[in-house]
C-alpha positions as CSV (number, residue, x, y, z in Angstrom):
1,X,-0.1,0.1,-0.1
2,X,1.4,3.5,-1.0
3,X,1.3,4.8,2.5
4,X,-2.2,6.3,2.9
5,X,-2.5,9.5,4.5
6,X,-5.1,12.0,5.5
7,X,-6.4,13.9,2.3
8,X,-5.8,17.7,2.3
9,X,-9.5,18.0,0.6
10,X,-11.5,16.6,3.6
11,X,-11.1,18.0,6.9
12,X,-13.5,18.3,10.1
13,X,-16.9,16.7,8.9
14,X,-15.1,13.2,7.9
15,X,-11.6,11.9,8.1
16,X,-10.4,10.4,4.8
17,X,-7.2,8.3,3.9
18,X,-6.1,7.8,0.6
19,X,-2.9,7.0,-1.3
20,X,-0.3,9.6,-1.6
21,X,0.5,8.1,-5.0
22,X,-2.1,6.1,-7.2
23,X,-5.9,7.2,-7.5
24,X,-7.1,10.0,-5.4
25,X,-10.8,11.2,-5.6
26,X,-11.5,14.7,-7.1
27,X,-14.6,17.0,-6.9
28,X,-16.7,14.9,-9.3
29,X,-17.5,12.8,-6.3
30,X,-18.5,15.6,-4.3
31,X,-20.9,16.9,-7.0
32,X,-22.3,13.8,-7.5
33,X,-23.1,13.3,-3.7
34,X,-24.7,16.8,-3.8
35,X,-26.7,15.7,-6.8
36,X,-28.1,12.6,-5.2
37,X,-31.7,13.0,-3.9
38,X,-33.1,10.1,-1.9
39,X,-35.7,9.0,0.6
40,X,-34.2,8.9,4.2
41,X,-34.4,4.9,4.1
42,X,-33.6,2.3,1.5
43,X,-30.8,-0.1,0.3
44,X,-28.0,1.9,-1.8
45,X,-24.7,0.5,-3.4
46,X,-21.7,2.3,-4.7
47,X,-20.3,0.6,-7.8
48,X,-16.3,1.2,-7.6
49,X,-16.3,3.0,-4.3
50,X,-12.4,3.7,-4.5
51,X,-11.7,5.3,-0.8
52,X,-15.3,5.1,-0.1
53,X,-15.8,9.0,-0.6
54,X,-19.1,8.8,-2.1
55,X,-20.7,6.9,0.7
56,X,-19.0,8.9,3.4
57,X,-20.2,12.3,1.9
58,X,-23.8,10.6,1.7
59,X,-23.9,9.6,5.2
60,X,-23.5,13.2,6.1
61,X,-27.1,13.8,4.1
62,X,-28.8,10.2,4.9
63,X,-28.1,8.5,8.1
64,X,-30.5,5.7,8.0
65,X,-29.6,4.3,4.5
66,X,-28.7,0.6,4.2
67,X,-25.2,1.1,2.5
68,X,-23.1,-1.2,0.5
69,X,-20.0,-0.7,-1.6
70,X,-18.2,-2.5,-4.3
71,X,-14.2,-2.1,-4.9
72,X,-12.2,-4.4,-7.1
73,X,-8.9,-3.3,-6.2
74,X,-6.9,-4.5,-3.1
75,X,-5.4,-1.4,-2.0
76,X,-8.5,0.8,-2.3
77,X,-10.7,-2.0,-0.8
78,X,-8.4,-1.7,2.1
79,X,-8.4,1.8,2.5
80,X,-12.2,2.2,2.2
81,X,-12.8,-0.3,4.7
82,X,-10.5,1.8,7.1
83,X,-12.1,5.0,6.1
84,X,-15.5,3.5,7.0
85,X,-14.3,2.2,10.2
86,X,-12.5,5.5,11.1
87,X,-15.8,7.6,10.4
88,X,-18.1,4.9,12.4
89,X,-20.0,4.5,9.1
90,X,-21.6,1.0,8.5
91,X,-21.1,-0.3,5.0
92,X,-21.2,-3.7,3.4
93,X,-18.0,-3.7,1.7
94,X,-17.3,-6.3,-1.0
95,X,-14.1,-6.9,-3.0
96,X,-15.4,-7.8,-6.6
97,X,-15.5,-6.7,-10.2
98,X,-18.7,-5.4,-11.1
99,X,-18.9,-7.7,-14.2
100,X,-19.5,-10.6,-11.5
101,X,-22.4,-8.8,-9.9
102,X,-24.9,-11.5,-10.6
103,X,-22.6,-13.9,-8.5
104,X,-23.0,-11.8,-5.5
105,X,-26.4,-10.4,-5.7
106,X,-30.0,-11.3,-6.5
107,X,-31.7,-9.1,-9.1
108,X,-33.7,-6.2,-7.9
109,X,-32.0,-6.2,-4.6
110,X,-31.5,-2.5,-4.2
111,X,-33.6,0.9,-4.2
112,X,-30.6,3.0,-5.4
113,X,-27.1,2.5,-7.3
114,X,-24.5,5.3,-7.7
115,X,-21.6,5.4,-9.5
116,X,-18.4,7.5,-10.4
117,X,-17.3,4.9,-13.0
118,X,-14.0,4.8,-15.2
119,X,-14.2,7.8,-17.8
120,X,-12.0,6.7,-20.5
121,X,-11.8,3.5,-22.8
122,X,-8.0,3.5,-22.5
123,X,-5.6,5.2,-20.2
124,X,-1.7,5.5,-21.0
125,X,-0.2,6.3,-17.8
126,X,1.9,3.7,-16.1
127,X,0.2,3.5,-12.9
128,X,-2.0,0.4,-12.7
129,X,-4.2,1.5,-9.7
130,X,-5.1,4.9,-11.8
131,X,-5.5,3.1,-15.0
132,X,-8.0,0.7,-13.5
133,X,-9.9,3.4,-11.8
134,X,-9.9,6.0,-14.8
135,X,-10.2,3.3,-17.8
136,X,-12.4,0.3,-19.1
137,X,-9.2,-1.8,-18.2
138,X,-11.1,-4.2,-16.0
139,X,-14.7,-3.2,-16.7
140,X,-16.6,-1.3,-19.3
141,X,-19.1,1.5,-18.7
142,X,-21.5,-0.9,-20.4
143,X,-20.7,-3.4,-17.2
144,X,-21.5,-0.5,-14.7
145,X,-24.8,0.5,-16.4
146,X,-26.0,-3.0,-16.8
147,X,-24.9,-3.9,-13.2
148,X,-27.2,-1.0,-12.3
149,X,-30.0,-2.2,-14.1
150,X,-29.7,-5.9,-12.6
151,X,-29.6,-4.5,-9.2
152,X,-32.2,-2.0,-9.3
153,X,-36.0,-2.6,-7.7
154,X,-38.6,-1.5,-10.4
155,X,-38.6,2.3,-10.1
156,X,-35.4,2.3,-8.6
157,X,-32.6,5.4,-9.1
158,X,-29.4,5.2,-10.8
159,X,-27.0,8.2,-10.4
160,X,-24.1,8.7,-12.6
161,X,-21.5,11.3,-13.2
162,X,-19.6,11.4,-16.7
163,X,-17.7,13.6,-19.1
164,X,-20.0,15.3,-21.5
165,X,-18.0,14.3,-24.7
166,X,-19.7,10.9,-24.3
167,X,-23.2,12.2,-23.6
168,X,-25.1,10.9,-26.7
169,X,-23.5,7.4,-26.1
170,X,-24.2,7.4,-22.4
171,X,-27.8,8.2,-22.9
172,X,-28.4,5.5,-25.5
173,X,-26.9,3.0,-23.1
174,X,-28.7,3.7,-19.9
175,X,-32.0,3.7,-21.8
176,X,-31.2,0.6,-23.5
177,X,-31.1,-0.7,-20.1
178,X,-34.7,0.6,-19.2
179,X,-33.0,3.3,-17.1
180,X,-35.2,6.3,-18.2
181,X,-33.4,9.7,-17.6
182,X,-35.3,11.9,-15.4
183,X,-32.9,14.7,-13.9
184,X,-30.0,16.1,-15.8
185,X,-27.4,18.9,-14.7
186,X,-24.3,19.9,-16.6
187,X,-21.2,20.9,-15.2
188,X,-19.0,23.9,-16.3
189,X,-15.6,25.0,-15.2
190,X,-16.9,28.7,-15.8
191,X,-19.6,30.6,-17.4
192,X,-17.6,30.9,-20.6
193,X,-16.8,27.2,-21.1
194,X,-18.8,24.4,-22.5
195,X,-20.0,21.6,-20.2
196,X,-17.2,19.1,-19.0
197,X,-19.4,16.5,-17.3
198,X,-23.0,15.6,-16.7
199,X,-25.0,14.5,-13.8
200,X,-28.0,12.2,-14.4
201,X,-30.7,10.6,-12.4
202,X,-32.3,7.7,-14.2
203,X,-35.2,5.5,-13.0
204,X,-35.8,1.8,-14.0
205,X,-38.7,1.0,-16.1
206,X,-40.0,4.5,-15.9
207,X,-42.0,6.0,-18.7
208,X,-40.6,8.7,-21.2
209,X,-41.0,12.4,-20.5
210,X,-40.9,14.6,-17.6
211,X,-37.4,15.0,-17.6
212,X,-35.8,18.2,-15.7
213,X,-32.8,19.8,-16.6
214,X,-31.4,22.0,-13.8
215,X,-29.5,25.2,-14.1
216,X,-25.8,24.7,-15.0
217,X,-23.4,23.8,-12.2
218,X,-20.5,26.4,-12.3
219,X,-17.3,25.4,-10.4
220,X,-15.1,28.7,-11.0
221,X,-15.7,32.5,-11.0
222,X,-12.2,32.6,-12.2
223,X,-10.5,29.5,-13.1
224,X,-7.2,30.7,-13.5
225,X,-7.1,31.6,-10.0
226,X,-9.1,28.7,-9.0
227,X,-11.8,30.9,-7.1
228,X,-15.1,28.9,-6.5
229,X,-18.7,29.9,-7.3
230,X,-20.7,30.7,-4.1
231,X,-22.9,27.3,-5.0
232,X,-19.6,25.4,-5.1
233,X,-18.4,27.2,-1.7
234,X,-21.8,26.2,-0.3
235,X,-21.3,22.6,-1.6
236,X,-17.7,22.0,-0.1
237,X,-18.9,23.7,3.4
238,X,-21.8,21.3,3.5
239,X,-19.8,18.4,3.3
240,X,-16.3,19.5,4.4
């Protein structure tokens, strides 16, 4: 293990360990956690939990959820387990590839599926941990979407963050699996820049229509100086 240490990003409300080298979470996880809107009770699974950051953040909002998490990498699995214990968050953590989901769970087992999956088809860097976390090296986006469809109960919710450059592809894939998009939000670095990522909430076996596209989520007022907008400040203060 690469000497996990407390992240400089999260302090106060949660305590987080992650590798000094290798995969480390970014603001996408925070924005996805802020986007999630569920009932106070239910069964939720995070596919590809990494350090466990999404569930740690969600636990600040929802205390009575039955949390589950899946992680394929030994190092990140160990770190997630340590983070859940450190923050006294009860999570059923499983070390397995999302491609093998049918070997672990019965279908229609969850109310909510959330994932910040690998974004890229390929990754040319040498770090294997980052390669697995950021690319479709061990599992494709199709595997994550199909797992979501398999795990969700009828009318269950699927939450995803992904680069907007693959918007049409992802829309096609989730609709193909009978996950109907119902709520969207696009993320922009600044008012002058095009959307870099999108957040989507899809509902299993829902009818078409009634989609909501929320106001754009702008990260910086000044990207060069990395000055956050008031909304991002609020989100970070709320979680961090």
